[in-house]
C-alpha positions in Angstrom: 45.9 75.0 143.9 45.4 78.1 142.0 43.1 78.2 139.1 43.6 80.6 136.2 40.8 82.8 135.1 40.2 83.1 131.4 40.2 86.8 131.8 43.9 86.9 132.8 46.0 88.1 129.9 49.0 86.0 128.9 52.3 87.6 128.6 53.0 88.1 124.9 55.7 90.8 124.8 59.4 89.9 124.5 61.9 91.7 126.5 64.8 92.5 124.2 66.9 94.4 126.7 69.1 91.3 127.6 69.4 90.5 124.0 70.7 94.0 123.1 73.1 93.8 126.1 74.6 90.6 124.8 74.9 91.9 121.3 76.7 95.1 122.5 79.1 93.1 124.6 79.9 90.9 121.5 80.4 93.9 119.4 82.9 95.4 121.9 84.8 92.1 122.0 85.0 91.9 118.2 86.1 95.6 118.0 88.9 94.9 120.5 90.2 91.6 119.0 89.9 92.6 115.3 93.2 94.5 115.2 95.1 91.4 116.4 93.6 89.4 113.5 94.7 92.0 110.9 98.2 92.7 112.2 99.3 89.1 112.4 99.7 86.5 115.0 103.5 86.9 115.5 105.4 89.3 117.6 107.9 90.5 115.0 109.5 93.9 115.7 110.2 95.2 112.2 113.0 97.6 111.7 112.3 101.2 111.0 112.7 102.7 107.5 111.8 106.1 106.1 111.6 104.9 102.6 109.2 102.0 103.3 106.5 101.4 100.7 103.3 99.5 100.8 102.7 96.4 98.7 99.2 95.3 97.9 100.0 92.2 95.7 99.3 88.9 97.4 102.6 87.1 98.0 104.0 84.5 100.3 104.9 85.9 103.7 107.9 84.5 105.5 108.3 85.4 109.2 111.6 85.1 111.0 111.1 85.6 114.7 113.5 86.7 117.4 113.6 83.0 118.5 114.9 82.1 115.0 111.7 80.3 114.1 110.4 80.4 110.5 106.7 80.8 109.7 105.2 80.9 106.2 101.8 82.4 106.1 101.2 81.7 109.9 102.4 78.1 109.7 105.6 77.0 111.5 108.1 75.5 109.1 111.3 73.7 109.9 114.3 75.2 108.1 114.9 72.0 106.2 111.4 72.1 104.7 111.5 75.8 103.6 112.4 75.2 99.9 109.6 72.7 99.4 106.9 74.8 101.2 107.9 78.1 99.5 107.7 76.4 96.1 104.1 75.4 97.0 103.4 79.0 98.0 104.7 80.2 94.6 102.2 77.9 92.9 99.4 79.0 95.2 99.9 82.7 94.6 101.0 82.3 91.0 104.0 84.6 91.5 107.6 84.3 92.7 107.6 87.2 95.2 108.3 86.7 98.9 107.7 89.2 101.7 110.2 88.7 104.5 109.2 90.0 107.9 112.2 89.5 110.1 112.5 90.7 113.6 115.1 93.5 114.0 116.8 91.5 116.8 117.6 88.5 114.5 121.3 87.9 114.0 122.5 89.1 110.6 124.0 85.7 109.6 120.6 83.9 110.1 118.8 86.6 108.1 121.3 86.2 105.2 120.9 82.4 105.4 117.2 82.7 105.1 117.5 85.0 102.0 119.9 82.5 100.5 117.5 79.7 101.0 114.6 81.7 99.5 116.8 82.6 96.4 117.8 78.9 96.0 114.1 77.9 96.1 113.4 80.1 93.2 112.2 83.4 94.7 112.3 86.0 91.9 111.7 89.0 94.1 112.3 89.3 97.8 110.6 92.2 99.6 111.8 93.2 103.0 109.1 94.5 105.4 109.8 97.5 107.6 107.8 99.9 109.8 107.5 103.3 108.0 108.8 106.2 110.0 108.6 109.8 109.1 111.5 111.1 107.0 114.1 112.9 109.0 114.8 116.4 107.7 118.5 117.3 107.5 119.5 119.9 110.1 120.5 123.3 108.9 123.9 124.4 110.1 123.2 128.1 110.0 125.5 128.7 107.1 123.9 130.4 104.0 
């Protein structure tokens, strides 16, 4: 059995290298995943529009996916319950605006039906989301 001498120093320094490695790995993970949290959880391909504007006012967001599923603020909603849930969102945000983010591959008839349901539920203003593209300059024909 080994006996310790009183003259031996105890190890009192903390090695922080593994700690910094873990912190850097966590930082990289958060940097990679944060754009997914901001952009939304749904794969909705918005149509392109040159005249798209940004809206900063908090409003209810209604998603219509390419699978014809409806989500309100990241919650799946059956089509029958849409009027009840959207009225609750109007009270929550204290305004009657709705931002519709419909996939560009959704059939036109289903899109119009959604707009009709929102209007019947009391939506005062319906904003349509689109991806902003640069404005296209008209081509010159060479005639002066």
